[in-house]
C-alpha positions as CSV (number, residue, x, y, z in Angstrom):
1,X,0.3,0.2,0.1
2,X,1.4,3.3,-0.9
3,X,1.8,5.6,1.9
4,X,-0.3,8.6,2.6
5,X,0.8,11.7,0.3
6,X,1.9,14.1,3.2
7,X,4.1,17.3,2.8
8,X,7.8,16.7,4.4
9,X,9.4,19.7,6.2
10,X,12.7,17.9,6.0
11,X,11.8,17.7,2.3
12,X,11.5,21.3,1.9
13,X,14.4,22.3,4.0
14,X,16.7,20.0,1.5
15,X,15.0,21.7,-1.5
16,X,16.0,25.3,0.0
17,X,19.3,24.0,1.0
18,X,20.1,23.1,-2.6
19,X,18.6,26.3,-4.2
20,X,20.9,27.9,-2.0
21,X,24.1,26.1,-2.9
22,X,22.9,26.9,-6.5
23,X,23.1,30.3,-5.7
24,X,26.5,30.1,-4.3
25,X,28.1,28.2,-6.5
26,X,28.7,25.0,-4.6
27,X,25.2,22.7,-6.7
28,X,25.0,21.8,-10.7
29,X,21.1,22.1,-11.5
30,X,21.6,18.8,-12.4
31,X,21.7,17.7,-8.7
32,X,17.6,19.0,-8.4
33,X,17.0,15.9,-10.9
34,X,19.3,13.6,-8.6
35,X,17.7,14.8,-6.0
36,X,14.0,14.4,-7.1
37,X,14.9,10.8,-8.0
38,X,16.2,10.1,-4.5
39,X,12.8,11.7,-3.1
40,X,10.6,9.2,-5.0
41,X,12.6,6.4,-3.3
42,X,12.7,7.8,0.0
43,X,8.3,7.9,0.4
44,X,8.7,4.2,-1.1
45,X,10.7,3.2,2.0
46,X,8.3,5.5,4.4
47,X,10.4,8.5,4.9
48,X,12.8,7.0,7.3
49,X,15.8,5.2,8.3
50,X,15.0,1.7,8.2
51,X,16.4,-1.5,10.0
52,X,18.7,-2.5,6.7
53,X,20.1,1.1,6.9
54,X,21.0,0.9,10.4
55,X,22.5,-2.3,10.3
56,X,24.8,-0.6,7.0
57,X,25.4,2.5,9.2
58,X,26.8,0.4,12.1
59,X,29.1,-1.7,9.4
60,X,29.8,1.7,7.4
61,X,31.4,3.0,11.1
62,X,33.1,0.0,11.8
63,X,35.1,-0.1,8.3
64,X,35.5,3.6,8.2
65,X,37.3,2.9,11.9
66,X,39.5,-0.2,10.5
67,X,40.6,2.0,7.5
68,X,44.0,3.1,7.1
69,X,43.3,6.1,5.0
70,X,39.7,6.7,4.8
71,X,38.6,9.3,2.6
72,X,34.9,11.2,2.3
73,X,33.9,12.3,-1.3
74,X,31.9,15.4,-1.5
75,X,29.9,16.8,-4.5
76,X,27.8,19.9,-4.4
77,X,24.8,18.3,-2.8
78,X,26.6,16.9,-0.4
79,X,28.2,19.8,0.6
80,X,25.3,21.9,0.5
81,X,22.9,19.3,2.5
82,X,25.4,18.5,5.1
83,X,28.8,20.2,5.5
84,X,28.6,20.0,9.1
85,X,28.4,16.6,9.1
86,X,30.7,15.4,6.8
87,X,33.4,17.5,9.0
88,X,32.4,15.8,12.2
89,X,32.6,12.7,10.4
90,X,36.0,13.1,8.9
91,X,37.4,14.3,12.9
92,X,35.6,11.1,14.0
93,X,37.2,8.5,11.7
94,X,40.5,10.6,11.0
95,X,39.3,10.8,7.4
96,X,40.4,13.2,4.5
97,X,38.1,14.9,2.4
98,X,38.2,15.8,-1.1
99,X,35.6,17.8,-3.3
100,X,34.8,16.1,-6.3
101,X,32.6,16.5,-9.4
102,X,31.3,14.6,-12.6
103,X,30.4,18.3,-14.1
104,X,33.9,19.3,-13.2
105,X,34.3,23.2,-12.9
106,X,37.1,24.7,-10.8
107,X,35.4,27.8,-9.6
108,X,32.4,25.3,-8.3
109,X,35.2,23.0,-6.7
110,X,36.8,26.0,-4.8
111,X,33.2,26.8,-3.6
112,X,32.6,23.3,-1.9
113,X,36.2,23.6,-0.5
114,X,35.4,27.2,0.7
115,X,32.1,25.6,2.3
116,X,33.8,22.7,4.1
117,X,36.0,25.3,5.2
118,X,33.5,27.1,7.2
119,X,33.3,24.0,9.5
120,X,37.3,23.2,9.7
121,X,37.7,20.9,6.8
122,X,40.8,21.6,4.5
123,X,39.4,19.5,1.6
124,X,41.7,18.3,-1.1
125,X,41.0,18.9,-4.9
126,X,42.3,17.0,-8.0
127,X,44.4,18.8,-10.3
128,X,43.6,16.7,-13.4
129,X,47.1,15.0,-13.1
130,X,46.0,12.0,-11.4
131,X,43.3,9.7,-12.7
132,X,41.5,6.4,-11.9
133,X,42.4,3.7,-14.0
134,X,39.8,2.3,-17.1
135,X,37.6,5.0,-16.5
136,X,37.0,7.3,-19.2
137,X,34.9,10.3,-18.1
138,X,35.9,13.3,-15.7
139,X,34.6,10.9,-13.1
140,X,38.3,9.2,-13.5
141,X,40.0,12.6,-12.2
142,X,40.9,12.3,-8.4
143,X,43.5,13.3,-6.2
144,X,46.5,11.4,-5.6
145,X,47.0,12.4,-1.8
146,X,42.9,11.2,-1.2
147,X,40.9,9.0,-3.4
148,X,43.6,7.5,-5.0
149,X,45.9,6.9,-2.4
150,X,42.8,5.3,-0.1
151,X,41.5,2.1,1.3
152,X,37.9,2.9,2.3
153,X,35.9,6.0,0.5
154,X,32.4,7.3,1.3
155,X,30.5,8.1,-2.1
156,X,27.5,9.9,-1.3
157,X,25.3,10.3,-4.0
158,X,27.5,9.6,-6.7
159,X,27.5,7.4,-10.0
160,X,28.3,3.6,-10.6
161,X,31.2,4.1,-12.9
162,X,33.2,5.6,-10.1
163,X,32.5,2.9,-7.3
164,X,33.3,0.3,-10.1
165,X,36.4,1.7,-11.1
166,X,37.5,2.0,-7.3
167,X,36.3,-1.7,-6.8
168,X,38.5,-2.8,-9.6
169,X,41.3,-1.1,-7.6
170,X,40.9,-3.3,-4.6
171,X,39.4,-0.4,-2.5
172,X,36.2,-0.6,-0.4
173,X,33.2,1.4,-1.1
174,X,30.6,2.8,1.2
175,X,27.6,4.9,-0.8
176,X,24.9,6.2,0.3
177,X,21.8,5.7,-1.9
178,X,18.5,5.6,-1.7
179,X,17.9,3.5,-5.2
180,X,19.1,-0.2,-4.0
181,X,18.7,-1.2,-7.8
182,X,21.5,1.5,-9.3
183,X,24.8,0.8,-9.8
184,X,26.0,2.8,-7.3
185,X,24.3,0.7,-4.8
186,X,24.9,-2.7,-6.4
187,X,29.0,-2.4,-6.8
188,X,29.0,-1.2,-3.6
189,X,30.8,-2.6,-0.6
190,X,28.2,-1.2,2.2
191,X,25.6,0.6,0.8
192,X,23.3,2.9,2.9
193,X,19.9,2.9,1.6
194,X,18.7,6.0,3.2
195,X,18.5,9.7,2.3
196,X,22.1,11.3,3.3
197,X,20.2,14.0,5.5
198,X,19.3,11.1,7.8
199,X,22.4,8.8,7.1
200,X,25.0,10.9,7.8
201,X,23.6,12.5,11.2
202,X,23.7,8.5,12.4
203,X,27.0,7.6,10.9
204,X,28.6,10.6,12.4
205,X,27.1,9.5,16.2
206,X,27.6,5.4,16.0
207,X,31.0,6.3,14.5
208,X,31.8,8.2,17.7
209,X,30.0,5.6,19.6
210,X,32.0,2.9,18.2
211,X,35.3,4.5,18.5
212,X,36.4,2.7,21.5
213,X,35.5,-0.5,20.4
214,X,38.5,-3.4,19.8
215,X,39.7,-3.6,16.5
216,X,39.2,-7.6,16.3
217,X,35.0,-6.6,17.5
218,X,34.9,-3.9,14.4
219,X,36.0,-6.7,12.0
220,X,33.8,-8.7,13.2
221,X,30.7,-6.3,12.7
222,X,32.4,-5.7,9.1
223,X,33.0,-9.5,8.2
224,X,29.3,-10.3,9.4
225,X,27.6,-7.7,6.7
226,X,26.6,-9.0,3.8
227,X,25.6,-6.1,1.3
228,X,23.5,-8.5,-1.3
229,X,20.7,-9.3,1.6
230,X,21.0,-5.7,2.6
231,X,19.6,-4.5,-0.6
232,X,17.3,-7.4,-0.7
233,X,15.8,-6.1,2.4
234,X,15.6,-2.8,1.4
235,X,13.8,-3.7,-1.8
236,X,11.7,-6.1,0.1
237,X,10.6,-2.5,2.1
238,X,10.0,-1.2,-1.1
239,X,7.9,-3.7,-2.5
240,X,5.8,-3.9,0.3
241,X,5.1,0.3,0.2
242,X,3.8,-0.2,-3.8
243,X,1.5,-2.4,-3.1
């Protein structure tokens, strides 16, 4: 049964944040299209963080804490919606932050870096000299000190081609994607099927709470997580939502 239609304050806040991001040169207009697609799936999962998403968030926090060189990739939408949470997560798991775009423009990259700087983050920006192998699009351009050298990458609101390229390089990828059937969701090591504005604060909270856990316990959490099962659970929730 489709959930009863009702206006969401959080949805309006997200759109206002994206609109402000466009005005400040942070967000691309295409970001509204991507956000709209996500809203449709959010509606189908009941506009709440599911048990499957919470399980994925716990595994993601464990993986980030275990990582030797974790990196958070930030695009325009992420910077507009949750720059503060990016900063908090980076501090909690000792991660680098890289500003990276598909619609690559130096001016917008600098605007994203400036937004992150407000929250104490010195974001990396790729200079165009380092590229991911076997990837033809501009998505291949990354920072050598950031994504290229990472072992774990958080790619919220990204495209599947980069996720595939990162996995081919042997990196672990954490994705936040409301569509469990997307290439990003399917190819990631851990997929959090949730709205980024709900998932990021929970990921920050979980990472802080788990920081003192023994590494052996963190490894058990990661090893016990199965992304295929996680995605199937999310799909079942969506199927129930459209009956």
